[in-house]
N, C-alpha and C positions, 0 to 999 in steps of 0.2 A: 827433184832435189830438196824441195821443201819437206816432202814426206820423209826423206832420209834424215834430215836434220831434226825433224819432230820426233822420229823414232829414237834417234840417238839421245835427244834431250830427255825423252820419257824413260829410257833405259837408265840414264844417269841418275834421274830422280828416284827410280825404283830400287837401284842397287843398294843404297844405304839401308832402306827399309828391309830389303831381303836379307842383308847381312845382319841387321839387328835381330830379325826374326830367327835366323840360324843361331845367333849367339844365345838367344833366349832358350831355344830348344836344346842346344848343347849344354847350356848352364843347367837347365832343368834336369837333363839326363844325369848330371853329376850331383846336383843338389839333392834330388829325391832319395837316393839310397842313404846318403848321410843323414838327411832329415829322418828317415825311417829308423836308423840306428839310434838317433837321439830320442825319437818318440818312444822306442822300445825301452830306453833307459828311464824315461819319465813315467811310462806305464807300469813298470815293475814296482809293486808295492814295497819291496824290500830295499830297492836301490833309489827310488824316487826322492826320498829325503836327503840322500847323500850327494856329496860333490856338487853342491849348488853353484859355487863359483866357477868350477870347470865347465859345468853345463851352460852357464851364462856365456862364458867365453866361446864355447862351441856354437851357440846360437848366433852370436855376433859374427863369427867367422863365416857361418852359412849365409847370413844376410849380406856380408861383403862379397861372397862368391856369387850370390844371385845378382848382385849389382855390377859385377865386374864385366868389362867390355874389352874385347881384344884377346887374342890367343895367349899372349904371354902373361898379362895381368890375371886372366882367368886361370891359367895353369898355376900361377903363384898362389892365388886365392884358394884354389882347390887343394893344394898341398897343405896350406895352413889349416883349412877347414877339416881335412882328414886328420891332421895331427891333433887339432882341438877335440874332435869327437872321440878319437882314440884315447886321448888324455882323460876325458870325462869318464869314459868306460873303465879305464884302469883305476882312476881315483875312486870311483864308486865301488868297484870290486875290492880294492885295497881296504877301504873303510869298512866294508861289509865283513871282510875277513878279520879285520882288527876287532870288530865288535864280537864276532864269533869266538875269537881267541880270548877276549875278556870274559865272555860268558862261560867258556870252558874252564878258565882259571878260577872263576867264582865257584863253579860246580866242583872243581877239584878240591878247593879249600874247604867247601862244605863237607865233602866226602872224607877229607882228612880229619875234620873235627868230629864227624860221626864215628869214624874208626877209632879215634882217640877216646871218645866216650865209651865205646864198646870195650876197648882194651881196659879202661879204668873200671868198668863194671865187672869184667872178668877178673881183674886183679882183686877187686873188693870181695867178690864171691870166693876166690881162692883163699884170700886172707881169712874170711869168715870160716871156711871149711877147715883151714889149718888151726884156727883158734879153737873150734869145737873139738877137733882131733886132739889138740894139745890139752884141752881141759879133760877130755876122756882119759887120755894117757896119764895126766896128772892124778886123776882120781884112782886109776888103776895102780899107778905108782905108789900112791898113799896106802892103798889096800895091801900091796905087796910089802910095803915098808912095815906096816903093822904086823903082818904075818911073820916077817923076818925078825921082828923084835922078839917074837915068842921063841925063836930058835937063835940063840946067841951065836952059834957057830956060823950061821949063814948070813948074819946081819951085815957084815962088811961087804960081801959079794953083792947082796941085793941093793945096798945103797950106791955102790959103784955103778951098777947097771941103771939105776934110776937117774943118777947124775948124767950119765951119757945120753939117755933118752931125752931128759929134760933139756940139756944143752943143744942137742940136735934139733929138737922141735923149736926151741927158742931162736936158733939161728935161721931156720926156715921161715918162722913167723916174722922175724926181723927183715929178712930178704923180701918177703911178700909185702910187708908194709912200706919198705923203701921203694919197691916197684910201683905201688899204688900212689905214693907221694910224687914220684917222678912223672907218672902219667897225668896226675892232676896238674902239675906244673906245665907239662906239655900242652894239655888242653887249654889252660889259662892263656898260654902264649899264643896258641892258634886263634883263640877267640879275640885276643887283643889285636892280632894282626888283621883279622877280618874287620874289626871296628875301625882300625886306623886306615885301612885301604878298602873301602866299600865299593869297588868298581862295579 
């Protein structure tokens, strides 16, 4: 009888220790994968500096899960810890994506400025070509005019042709200069927007 009582007392004393050990094992089985995910987040050089607050909350939730006792508190703590770790992962990924978007926006603005500069350079080259062409045509027109003066009968026709050529070239030259001025304004506006928004 005494042996039976002693065995029962020993079993009663050992039961809480066994239950606590099982709690620790079960808790460890749940905590380890979540800790591994958080560690992977910390070890990633791109994501490590991001979402610091969310990662702190996730660590606190993991500590609470490791300390939880009893099936229901442990289940609640596990759910919170999973949410916190997932939130930290999403926050880091979101911030990383936002930084990439900012980088692409800056790159796009730089490409637009460069394209505007190239357009302005092409417009300047075209304006210069038209200016030279207009000068050549003006010289040719002057030569024709002098020749036409020698022939009084053809003078009126030659002057009419010269006026048409000169006005057409002047119109093209004006258009080229207006395009060059517009491109310069566009380039200045793009540079100003880059200076005001240096993301």
